[in-house]
N, C-alpha and C positions, 0 to 999 in steps of 0.2 A: 157858527155852528146852527142855529138855528134855520137861516138855510139850505142849508146842507141837508138837515136831517127830513125839512119839505119838501125836498126835492128828490130822497132816497124816499117819501113818500110816495110823491106821484110816480114816479120811476116803478115802482112796485106792483102800484096800483092798474099801470096801462102793461107792462109786459112784467109775466112773472116766471121764472126761471121755468117752474114745471110746463109754460107753455112754449119757449124755445125750446128744449129738450123734445118737446111736443115734434113741433117741427125739425127738427133735427134729424129723427128717424125717420120723420114723414122724404125729408131729400135723401136720405143713406136708401132708405126701402126702393130711392127713384133712382138715383146714378150715384150709387157703391160712395165709397172712401174720396175719392174724386173730387165727388161731388157737393162735400158738402164744406163752403166755404163760408167765410161770415157775409161775404159780400150775398150768395146764393139764399141766404139765410133771414140780411135786412131785408131782402128784396116780399120773401115769398110774407113777412110778420109787418112788410111795408112799417117799417122805423126806425132808423140811423143804428148806427156802428156802436156808437157811444152805449143808448139803452142796454145793447146784447151784452159788451163787453163790462157791464153793472155787474152782470149776472153773472159770467165766466169771462175765464182769464184769457184760454184758449183755444184751441179744436182737439190737442190731447181732452182737454179738461172737457169738452161738451160730448168727445166717441164716450167717454168714461161714465158719465154720468149719462148717456142714451142704451150705452150699454147695460149699466145698472137698473135702467128702469125699466128694459123693455127684459130683462132676466127677473126683477121681482113680479111680473107678472105673470111668468111662466112658471113660480113656482109657488104662485098662487093656485095655478087650478086643485079642481077637488076631485077626490079617488070619485071613482065610480065600479059599483058592479059590475063583474066582466063577464062575460059570457062564459070563456069556459072555465072560472072560478063561481059558479053561483051562490054556494054558500057560505064563502070567504064572504066577511063584513068588509063593506066599503073603506072604512076606518082602519084596516089590519095594519101593520105598519108595512107587508108584502107588496097592496094596492097601494099603499101611500107612496112605496117606492115610487111604484109605475106610473103611478100618477105625476109625479119627479120629471120622469126621465122623458113622461110622453109631454110637456108640456114645456122642455127644453127640445126634443127633437119637433115639434110644430114650431114653436119661436125661429131656433136655428134654418126652418126650411121656409119661415116667411119670410123672414131679413136673413136677406143672400149675406149681407156682411157682418152675420153676428157669431157666425165660426173662429175666421180672422182676428176680431177684438175678443175676441175666448182665448184663443190662444194665445194672443199676444199677453192678455189678462192673465192666465196662468203662468206664462214664461221670464217675463218680468217687471210683475206686483202684483208676485200671489200672496201678498200680505193687505192689499187693495180692499175695497170693498165688497168686488165679485165673486172671487175666489171662493171667501172666507161664507161667503152666503152659501152658495153653493153646497159646499163642504156641510157644514152646520143642516142643511135641508136634508141632507143625505144620514148625515152621520147621527140626528135624532135617529130616524128609524133604524137603522142600523144597531143601535145601542136597542132599539125599541125588541127586533128579531132578536136577540138574546142573545149575539155574540159578545164574548167575555172581552174585558177592557185592554187584554194587550195588543190584541188583533181591530181594534175600532180604526183606528188608521187607515192598517192595512187594506180592509175590505172598505173603506167607504173611497177610500182612494184607487180600487178596482174598478169601482162601479165610476165613479166621474169621471177617470178613463172611459170604459167604454161606450157610455153616456157621449158625453164630451168629443171625442172620437169620432163613432159609430154615426152620432148625428152632423156631425162638421161634414163625411165624406160623402153621407148620403145626400149633402146639400149640394158639394160640388160635383159629380154625379151628376145631378138633375138639370148641374147649367155649363154639363161638359161636353154633352151628346154631340152640338156643333156640324155641320155638313146639314144645316135646316132640315135632322130632321128631331122627332116628337120623341118620346118615351119609349114608348113599346118599339116607335122603328129603328130607338137607337139601341136596345137592348136586342132584338131580333139579329141586327147586325156581331152582334158581340159577339151573341150566342154562336151560329155562326160559319164567326171567326172558330170558335171555339172548336167545333165539333168539329174541322179541315186541322188540327193539329194533330204534330207523328200522335198515331195511337199506339207507340210503346215508349215515349218519352211525356206524354199525357193521357195519359189512361183512363186516369180519375178526371182530370178538368174535361174530359168529352164523355166520360157517363152523365155529367153531371149539369149539362151547357145546358138543356134544354126543362131544365128549372128556375133556368136564369130570365123565359122568354115568361112577361106576364106578372111577374112575382110583385108582392103588394111589399114596400119599402117598410109600411109603416108598423105592418104584421112580421117582417120578418128584423124590422128591432126592437119588439116588442120581445118574442120568441128569446133574443138575445139575452135581453133584461133576464125571460122568466131563468132561462140555462144558468145565469151568475148568481139569481138568487134561490136558485134549486144546489148548486155549489157549496152558497152559506149555509144553506140549510145541511147540507150534510156533513161539511166541514164542521159546523160550529150549532150540534143540536142546540136548543131551547134550554131541555135539562139537565145538561153535560157538566 
């Protein structure tokens, strides 16, 4: 027993779970989920597989830990006074929701694998650590907005689904232009294709096609957040 204890202490000192997860995130960022193998991990960490298995049992656990780590960092982003609401306190519930949303948006944009992992967590293990953490972070702010308790779940769910859905779609769009086009070229090609649609069947789409060119994804995302928050305030005024 004493020998096992000494060995476990040496292993913990030589290689922490945090360092393993950090290396896993690096591999995921560089090569996606397919690039995260225990062989690649042992090479990056210059250690043997036994040292890694001491801390994590399998790839699923490692993916979960990597996702939880990135999400925790995203949710820790501090709110800031925004140019469009200079009189609003940075720590107001509305600005805090914007900060949570933007933190997740930028995390998903920075880590291309994250959107898929979040979708997996929401659909397969909503009772795990990731989904409840996001839900709690948003829900506390929804409650602080003055939303009545009977609507907490619906309102928080709507916010969460918009944030993860829109951020995930943005990340997918950023990587799917294909054909060697950069983002601006891809948007211009799409806008041009929309402008050439049948004017009888696609009058609206043709009318707004020009707005696609050069639009700012971050600003568009935050505009959506503001629309949701405005709807919440209108439906559930604080003094109601």
